[in-house]
N, C-alpha and C positions, 0 to 999 in steps of 0.2 A: 457660525450663525450667519444667515444671509442678510444682506443689506435690506432695510425696510423698503417696501414697495418695489422690489425687484420683480421684473416680469418673468413668469415661469417659462422654462424651456426644458426639453427632455433630459438634458445633461445635469440639471439640478433638481430633478424630481426625486429627492432623497427622503428615506424614511425619517419621520420625526419633524420634517419641515411643515410649516403651516401657511395657508394661502387663502386669499379671498377671490372668489369668482367675479369676473366682470362681464360674463355672458351666462345665459341659461345653458345647462348641459343635462344630458341623460346619464343616469347611473345604472349599471348593468349588474346582473346576478353573479356573473363570474367572468374570468378573463378570456374565455373561448367562445361564448355565445353573445348574441345581441338581444337576449331576453331582458326586457326592461325591469328594473327592480324599484327604482325611484327616479325622481328628477330633482335638480337643484337650481334655484333661481340665482340670477346675478346678485351678488352681495353676500351669498352664503359662504361660510368659512369651512375649510376642511384641513385635515392633517393626513399626510401620506403615511400609510401603514407599512407597505411593502414595496420592494423594488419592482421595476418593470418586468412583466412576464415575457418569456421568450416565445414569441410567435411572429407571424408576418408583420413587418414594420408598419404597414398601413392599418393594422387592427390591434396594435399594442394597447394594453390597458394597465392601469396602475390601481392598486387597492388603496382606498382612502376611508377615513372616518369623517362623516359630516359632523361638525362640532356642535351645532345647535341641538341635535337630537341623538348624538352618539351612534348614528346609523352607519354601518359599513357597506360599501358597494365598490364597484369597479368603474373608473372613469376612463374614457378614451384619451390616449396621449395626444392624438390628433386634435380632439376637441379642446384640450387644455392648453396646447402650445400657444403662448403669447396671450392667453385669455384668463390669467389669474395673476394677482400681485402678492408678494410675500408679506406676512404679518409676523410680528415677534411674539405676541401673546394674544390669548383670547379668554374672556371671562363671560360666563352666562349672565343674561339679564333676568334676574330672579324677581318674581312677583308673588305677592301673597293673595289670599282669597278676596279681600276687599278691593285690591287693585284689579284683579281679574274680573270680579263682578261688575265693576264700573265700565269695563270694556266690552262686555257681552252684547249690548245692543248693537254695537258696530260690527261685531263678529257675525251676528245674525243678518245685518244689512248686507254684509259682504257676500254671504252665501246666497242670499236671495238675488242679488245682482248677478252673481255667477250663473245662477239657474236661467237667467234670461238670455245668455249667449248660446248660440247653437253649440251643442256639445254631444259627446258620446262617452260611454264608459271606456276608460283606458287603464289596464292593469299597470301599476307603477306610476300613474299620472299624478303629479302634484303642482304643475305649473299652470295648467289651464290652457284652453277652455275645457280640456278633457281630463277627468280625474278618475281614480279609483275611490273606493269608499273612505278609507283612512287618509288618503292623500287630500281629499276634499276637506275633511275635518281638520287635519293638521294645517292646511293652508289657510283655512278660515280663521283659526286662532292666531297663526303666525302673522296674518295681516295686521294684527294689533300688538305684535311683539310678544305673544304668548306661545311658547314652544311646547309641543306635546311630542311623545314618541311617534315613530313613523307608522307602525302597523296596528291594526285594530286590536289584536290580543294584547299588545303592549300598552295601548291606550287604556284598555279595561283595567289592567294591573296598576296603572299609574293613577287612575282616578279614585276618589273616595266612593266606595259602594253605598248606594242609597236604597234602603228598604222601601217598597212601594206596594200599593194596593192594585192588583191587576184589573180591577173593575173600574176604578176611578182615576188612578194615576195622580191623585191630588198632591203627592209629595214632590212631583217634578216641577222644576222651574226652567224657564227659557235659558238655553245654554248648557243644559245637562246633556250628557252623551248616552245614547241608547245602544246597547250591544246585543247582537244576535249571533246565533250559532247552535252548537249542540252541547251536550253535557261535558264534553272533553275540552272544547276550545271555542273561543270567540272567533267568528269569521267575517263579521260585518258590523258597521257602526253608522249611526245617524246622529243628527244634532236636533235636540228638542226645540221647537218653535214656540209651543204653547197650545192650549186648547186641544191636547192630544194629537197634535200634528208634528211631524219631524221631517227635516231635510236629509237626503242621502243620495249618493251616486250608486246606482245598482246596475248590474249587468243585463244582458239581453235575456238570459234564462231566468225566469221568475221575477224579472225586474223591468226597468224602464230604458235600459241602455243609455244611462246618463243621469243627470241631476233631476230629482223630482221631490214632491211633497206627498207624504203618505200619513195614514191615520193609525193610531194604536188600537182604536176600536172600529174595525172596518164594517160598520153597519151599512155602508153603501155598496157592499159586495164588490169592492175593489179587489181584483185578484192579486195585485202586488201587495197591498196592505194586508190581505188575508195571509199570504205566504209568509211575510216577515213577522206578523203577529204569532204565527205558529212556531217560529224559532226564536222568539224573544228570550233573551238570556239574563240581562242585568241592566241596571242604570248606574251611571257614574257621574260624579261632579268634579270639575277641575278646580282644585284648591290651591295648586302651586304650579309654577312653570318649570319646565325641564332644566336640569342643571348640566346637561350635555353628557352625562355618564351613560354608558351602554346599558341596555336593558335586555332581559332574556328574549 
């Protein structure tokens, strides 16, 4: 067992060891490419899953599990060196529906504030000012200590499904998540503001290339709202916070 608060170095990046980041880092899809998968802010905890991959020294990556959401990705050894501190244990901060409900106004305030910064859509973005759709949603809830899974399809499975009237949407309350996609899979997510409006970060194709506010009933002939209404899939309500276990 490593001494508590020991600084990470490449020689002690051992499987099963746990760490806390002291800088923001990028998380990559695999050990050989620089395709962004997610990002992790300073303060996030992670466990090393696998040993260093054998590749050029300056691009070595290590496989990790981010503990708050159970998400696996690869972090650059160069980025980690001297930029994380050892931890002995980690426990999830579990919240119930009433606790979550009390925090939703600030979650909505956070996402509105984020929208006012210059931004663009970034696949894998969770740190800001640039986000992908599920990264924006995860980060908005995490700002109040409410952890959700990382990806949109995981967030849909995690939430309580809400039946709704497609003409009125009366069943929705601010803070609900709106999921979009096809019959097979959820591919996009937004956060319900109220009055049939929702926040989301959408790409340049059929979207806004960043954070925007759109309408579930696009009577104003807004092309972005019309497109996403055409692929509306489900509504979910966040009743619990993530326990850190991996999801499909």
